[in-house]
C-alpha positions as CSV (number, residue, x, y, z in Angstrom):
1,M,0.2,0.0,-0.1
2,P,1.4,3.5,-0.5
3,N,3.1,4.7,2.2
4,D,4.5,8.2,0.9
5,A,3.9,10.5,4.2
6,D,3.6,13.7,2.3
7,D,0.2,12.2,0.8
8,F,-1.1,11.4,4.0
9,T,-0.1,13.8,6.4
10,G,-1.3,17.6,7.2
11,V,-4.6,19.0,6.0
12,T,-6.3,20.0,3.0
13,E,-9.9,21.9,2.0
14,A,-12.2,19.1,1.7
15,P,-13.7,17.8,-1.9
16,E,-16.8,19.2,-2.6
17,H,-18.9,15.7,-2.0
18,L,-16.9,15.6,1.7
19,K,-17.8,19.5,2.9
20,I,-19.5,19.7,5.8
21,D,-22.1,22.2,6.6
22,E,-20.4,24.4,9.2
23,V,-23.4,26.4,11.1
24,S,-25.0,22.9,11.5
25,L,-21.8,21.5,13.0
26,V,-21.4,24.2,15.2
27,Q,-24.6,24.1,16.3
28,Y,-24.4,20.5,17.2
29,M,-21.1,21.0,19.1
30,N,-22.7,23.7,21.5
31,E,-25.2,21.5,22.9
32,H,-23.3,18.4,22.6
33,V,-19.6,19.1,23.5
34,D,-18.7,20.2,27.0
35,G,-16.4,23.6,26.8
36,F,-16.9,24.2,23.1
37,K,-16.7,27.5,21.8
38,G,-17.1,28.5,18.3
39,P,-16.4,29.4,15.4
40,I,-14.3,26.9,14.0
41,K,-12.2,26.2,11.1
42,I,-12.8,22.9,9.3
43,E,-10.3,21.3,7.3
44,K,-9.8,17.5,6.0
45,F,-6.9,15.2,6.8
46,K,-5.3,13.7,3.8
47,G,-5.5,10.6,5.8
48,G,-8.2,8.3,6.3
49,Q,-9.4,6.4,3.2
50,S,-12.0,4.9,4.9
51,N,-13.7,7.0,7.2
52,P,-13.0,10.9,6.1
53,T,-11.3,12.7,9.5
54,Y,-11.4,16.4,9.5
55,L,-9.3,19.0,12.1
56,L,-11.5,21.6,13.6
57,T,-9.6,24.2,14.9
58,T,-11.3,27.0,17.3
59,A,-9.5,29.8,19.0
60,T,-8.8,27.7,22.1
61,K,-8.7,24.4,21.1
62,K,-8.6,21.8,18.4
63,Y,-10.9,18.7,18.0
64,V,-11.1,15.9,15.4
65,L,-14.4,14.7,13.5
66,R,-14.4,11.2,12.2
67,R,-17.1,10.3,10.0
68,K,-18.7,7.9,7.7
69,P,-18.4,8.2,4.0
70,P,-21.2,9.2,1.8
71,G,-22.3,6.8,-1.1
72,K,-23.3,3.1,-1.1
73,L,-21.2,1.1,1.6
74,L,-20.4,-2.4,2.0
75,P,-22.4,-4.2,5.5
76,S,-20.7,-3.8,8.3
77,A,-17.8,-1.4,7.3
78,H,-17.4,2.3,8.6
79,A,-18.5,1.9,11.7
80,V,-17.7,5.0,13.8
81,D,-20.1,4.2,16.4
82,R,-18.0,1.3,17.4
83,E,-14.8,3.3,17.3
84,Y,-16.4,5.6,19.5
85,K,-17.9,3.2,21.9
86,V,-14.3,1.4,22.4
87,M,-12.1,4.7,22.5
88,T,-14.5,6.0,25.3
89,A,-14.1,2.7,27.1
90,L,-10.6,2.3,27.0
91,G,-10.1,5.9,27.7
92,K,-11.7,5.5,31.0
93,T,-8.4,2.8,32.1
94,G,-5.8,5.3,31.3
95,F,-4.8,3.2,27.8
96,P,-3.9,5.9,25.4
97,V,-6.3,7.0,23.2
98,P,-7.9,10.5,22.4
99,K,-10.5,11.7,24.8
100,T,-13.8,11.1,23.3
101,Y,-16.9,14.0,23.4
102,A,-19.9,12.8,21.4
103,L,-21.2,10.7,18.8
104,C,-24.0,11.9,16.7
105,E,-26.3,9.5,14.5
106,D,-28.3,11.9,13.1
107,A,-27.2,11.6,9.5
108,N,-29.1,15.3,8.7
109,I,-26.3,17.3,10.8
110,V,-23.2,16.5,8.4
111,G,-24.6,14.3,6.4
112,T,-23.2,11.0,7.7
113,E,-23.0,9.6,11.3
114,F,-19.7,11.1,13.0
115,F,-18.3,11.4,16.2
116,I,-16.1,14.1,17.9
117,M,-12.8,13.7,20.0
118,D,-9.6,15.5,21.1
119,F,-6.8,16.5,18.7
120,V,-3.7,14.9,20.0
121,E,-0.2,16.7,19.5
122,G,2.6,14.4,18.8
123,R,4.6,12.6,16.0
124,I,3.3,10.1,13.7
125,F,5.9,7.7,11.7
126,W,4.6,6.7,8.5
127,N,7.9,4.0,8.0
128,A,8.6,1.2,9.9
129,S,12.6,2.0,9.6
130,L,11.5,5.0,11.1
131,P,14.1,7.3,9.2
132,D,12.6,10.3,11.0
133,A,13.7,9.3,14.4
134,D,17.1,9.6,15.9
135,P,19.0,5.7,15.8
136,K,19.3,6.1,19.4
137,E,14.9,6.3,19.8
138,R,14.1,3.5,17.3
139,K,14.3,0.1,19.7
140,P,12.6,2.1,22.6
141,L,9.8,3.8,20.3
142,Y,9.4,0.1,18.9
143,N,9.6,-1.3,22.4
144,A,6.9,1.4,23.5
145,L,4.5,0.2,20.6
146,I,4.7,-3.7,21.4
147,D,4.0,-2.9,24.8
148,T,1.1,-0.6,24.0
149,L,-0.4,-3.7,21.7
150,A,0.5,-6.3,24.4
151,D,-1.4,-3.8,27.1
152,L,-4.5,-3.6,24.9
153,H,-4.8,-7.5,24.7
154,M,-4.6,-7.9,28.2
155,T,-7.3,-5.4,29.1
156,D,-10.6,-7.2,30.8
157,Y,-13.1,-6.2,28.2
158,A,-15.6,-7.5,29.9
159,A,-14.7,-5.1,33.0
160,I,-15.1,-2.0,31.2
161,G,-18.2,-2.7,29.7
162,L,-17.1,-4.4,26.3
163,S,-18.4,-7.9,26.7
164,D,-21.0,-7.3,23.6
165,Y,-18.1,-5.6,21.5
166,G,-17.9,-8.8,19.5
167,K,-18.2,-12.7,19.7
168,P,-16.0,-14.5,21.9
169,G,-14.1,-17.4,20.3
170,N,-14.3,-18.5,16.4
171,Y,-12.4,-15.4,15.6
172,F,-10.0,-16.7,12.8
173,E,-13.3,-18.6,11.2
174,R,-15.5,-15.6,11.4
175,Q,-13.2,-13.4,10.1
176,I,-12.0,-15.5,7.3
177,G,-15.6,-15.5,6.2
178,R,-16.0,-11.6,6.6
179,W,-13.3,-10.5,4.7
180,S,-13.8,-13.4,1.9
181,K,-17.7,-12.0,1.5
182,Q,-16.4,-8.7,1.3
183,Y,-13.8,-9.1,-1.3
184,Q,-16.1,-11.2,-3.2
185,A,-18.5,-8.3,-3.2
186,A,-15.7,-5.9,-4.2
187,E,-13.9,-7.6,-6.7
188,T,-12.6,-5.9,-9.8
189,E,-10.7,-9.1,-11.5
190,T,-9.7,-12.5,-11.0
191,I,-6.9,-12.8,-8.9
192,D,-6.0,-16.8,-8.3
193,A,-3.7,-16.6,-5.2
194,M,-7.1,-14.8,-3.4
195,N,-9.5,-17.5,-4.4
196,N,-6.9,-20.3,-3.0
197,L,-6.4,-18.5,0.3
198,I,-10.6,-18.3,0.4
199,A,-10.6,-22.1,-0.2
200,W,-7.9,-23.3,2.2
201,L,-7.8,-20.5,5.3
202,P,-10.7,-22.1,6.8
203,T,-9.0,-25.8,6.7
204,A,-6.1,-24.3,8.3
205,I,-7.4,-22.7,11.5
206,P,-5.2,-23.1,14.6
207,Q,-6.3,-25.0,17.4
208,E,-5.7,-22.4,20.3
209,D,-8.1,-20.2,21.0
210,A,-8.3,-16.7,23.1
211,T,-10.0,-13.7,23.0
212,S,-9.3,-10.0,23.5
213,I,-10.1,-6.5,22.4
214,V,-8.1,-6.6,19.0
215,H,-7.2,-3.4,17.5
216,G,-7.0,-4.8,13.6
217,D,-5.0,-2.1,12.3
218,F,-2.1,-1.5,14.7
219,R,0.9,0.1,13.4
220,F,3.1,3.1,13.8
221,D,1.0,5.3,11.3
222,N,-2.1,4.6,13.5
223,V,-0.6,5.6,16.9
224,I,0.4,9.3,17.8
225,M,4.0,8.9,19.7
226,H,4.9,11.4,22.2
227,P,7.0,14.4,20.7
228,T,10.3,13.6,22.2
229,E,9.8,10.6,24.5
230,A,9.3,6.8,23.4
231,K,5.9,6.7,24.6
232,S,2.6,5.9,22.9
233,L,0.0,8.9,23.4
234,A,-3.0,8.0,21.3
235,V,-4.1,4.8,19.2
236,L,-6.1,6.0,16.6
237,D,-8.3,4.2,13.7
238,W,-10.3,1.7,15.7
239,E,-12.5,1.1,13.0
240,L,-11.6,-2.7,12.8
241,S,-11.6,-3.3,16.1
242,T,-13.4,-6.1,17.8
243,L,-13.4,-8.9,20.4
244,G,-10.5,-11.1,18.7
245,H,-7.7,-13.4,19.0
246,P,-4.8,-11.3,19.9
247,L,-2.1,-13.5,18.1
248,A,-4.0,-12.3,14.8
249,D,-3.7,-8.7,16.3
250,F,0.0,-9.0,16.9
251,T,0.7,-10.8,13.8
252,Y,-0.7,-8.6,11.9
253,F,1.9,-5.8,13.5
254,L,4.4,-8.7,12.6
255,M,3.9,-7.8,9.1
256,A,6.4,-4.7,8.8
257,W,9.3,-7.7,9.2
258,H,7.8,-9.2,6.1
259,F,7.3,-6.6,3.8
260,P,9.7,-4.9,1.2
261,P,10.4,-1.2,1.7
262,Q,7.9,-0.4,-1.1
263,V,5.0,-1.9,0.8
264,R,4.1,-0.1,3.6
265,G,7.6,1.1,4.3
266,G,8.2,-2.5,5.6
267,L,11.4,-3.8,7.2
268,A,12.3,-6.9,4.9
269,G,15.6,-7.2,3.3
270,M,16.7,-4.3,5.9
271,D,20.0,-4.3,8.2
272,L,18.1,-3.8,11.1
273,N,21.3,-3.9,13.3
274,E,22.6,-1.0,11.3
275,L,18.9,0.9,11.7
276,A,18.7,0.3,15.6
277,I,15.3,-1.2,15.1
278,P,14.3,-4.9,17.1
279,T,14.7,-8.1,15.0
280,L,11.3,-10.3,14.5
281,E,12.5,-12.6,17.3
282,E,13.0,-9.5,19.7
283,A,9.5,-8.1,19.1
284,V,8.0,-11.7,19.7
285,E,10.2,-12.0,22.9
286,R,9.0,-8.5,24.3
287,Y,5.3,-9.1,23.6
288,G,5.3,-12.6,24.8
289,K,6.8,-11.2,28.2
290,R,4.4,-8.7,28.8
291,T,1.5,-11.2,27.7
292,G,3.0,-14.2,29.6
293,R,3.3,-15.9,26.2
294,A,6.0,-18.4,25.5
295,S,5.8,-18.8,21.6
296,I,4.0,-17.4,18.9
297,P,2.6,-21.0,17.2
298,D,1.0,-20.8,13.6
299,L,3.0,-17.9,12.4
300,N,2.7,-18.7,9.0
301,F,-1.0,-19.0,9.1
302,C,-1.2,-16.1,10.7
303,L,0.7,-14.0,8.1
304,A,-0.9,-15.7,5.4
305,Y,-4.5,-14.9,6.8
306,N,-3.4,-11.2,7.5
307,M,-2.0,-10.4,4.2
308,F,-5.4,-12.3,2.8
309,R,-7.6,-9.8,4.9
310,L,-5.4,-6.8,4.0
311,G,-5.5,-7.6,0.4
312,S,-9.5,-7.8,1.0
313,I,-9.4,-4.4,2.8
314,A,-7.6,-2.8,-0.2
315,Q,-10.1,-4.3,-2.7
316,G,-12.7,-2.4,-0.9
317,V,-10.9,0.7,-1.2
318,Y,-9.8,0.5,-4.4
319,A,-13.9,-0.6,-5.7
320,R,-14.9,2.8,-3.5
321,A,-12.5,4.5,-5.5
322,L,-13.8,3.1,-8.7
323,Q,-17.2,4.4,-7.9
324,G,-15.8,7.9,-6.8
325,N,-16.7,7.3,-3.2
326,A,-13.1,6.9,-1.8
327,S,-11.7,9.6,1.1
328,S,-8.2,9.7,-0.3
329,P,-6.7,10.1,-4.0
330,Q,-4.4,7.7,-2.6
331,A,-7.2,4.6,-2.8
332,M,-6.8,4.3,-6.6
333,A,-3.3,3.2,-6.0
334,M,-4.4,0.5,-3.6
335,G,-5.5,-1.4,-7.0
336,K,-1.7,-2.3,-8.1
337,Q,-1.3,-3.7,-4.3
338,I,-4.2,-6.4,-4.3
339,A,-2.5,-9.3,-6.4
340,P,1.2,-8.7,-4.9
341,L,-0.6,-8.9,-1.4
342,A,-2.6,-12.1,-2.1
343,I,0.8,-13.8,-4.2
344,L,2.9,-12.9,-0.4
345,A,-0.2,-14.3,1.3
346,W,-0.2,-17.4,-0.8
347,E,3.8,-18.3,-0.2
348,Y,3.4,-17.8,3.8
349,A,0.1,-20.5,3.5
350,K,2.4,-22.7,1.6
351,K,4.8,-22.6,4.1
352,A,2.1,-23.0,6.7
353,G,1.3,-26.4,4.6
354,A,-1.1,-25.2,1.6
355,E,-0.8,-27.3,-1.6
């Protein structure tokens, strides 16, 4: 997937089909956001292909508005209400998420459902090799990120009111079914490797089952890090979160070690020692210590599953781009990433025993 930071960072004027009625929004915020005082300046973040995201600037404070996109949407996609729910619940535990203010399910205010949260100042790293960070910082930054994900997986979801946030158990089975359907609903060309994966993955699901909150898209560019410290300040983009298998979530993060630099700024083929970045084994060991796991079984299956899932997500974004509904112009470029992801996924499937 594209990983040019210039394409995703900063704000821009919203295109016509994504513009927001300022008068209507100010009236809503006056009634529902404690401490809000207009007027506001509304700008759209360049990133966020899935759910359009806006910076709201007042004289004293900055907020972020995240909304469903307009147009025909795939079933169960773009669930901003779920993002709001999980961030609100986790925020009460001290887990690093932006403070949430209000969820609006009335599509008449800005045209689609949306929620409002704090704008968090900090650093976002768009490339897994962390070229913008001092080499001495890189391992501590990785360690902080791994610890954050481990802490999420160790959070007692029932104790914070999220026992109904997903179905416990059979996560791989349900997700493979979901993403197979999503992919087929958005398919634009025949990709043999994707069809092979759709057939094989349900036959190879690991025996061990576990349930935790899973983020679903955990990587550096979805976490705001402290401006000067190796510390996670705010985990963003909870659209794909649910109750699920923690190893699915963790091995998704591990894909950075298996992707080449031109795919999402991956680390494959790079000299990690020279970069001062943890090895895959070190990342697995740190996560295991924090969560009490001795090893990560079924790693090749998990990687094949995650790459398949990513290919399906990319297919959905690309299909929306073809229909003119995607939030970012880079969405069109995703079409070129689907087949390479599927082919790489099938390679890992073969390592896991697929024929």
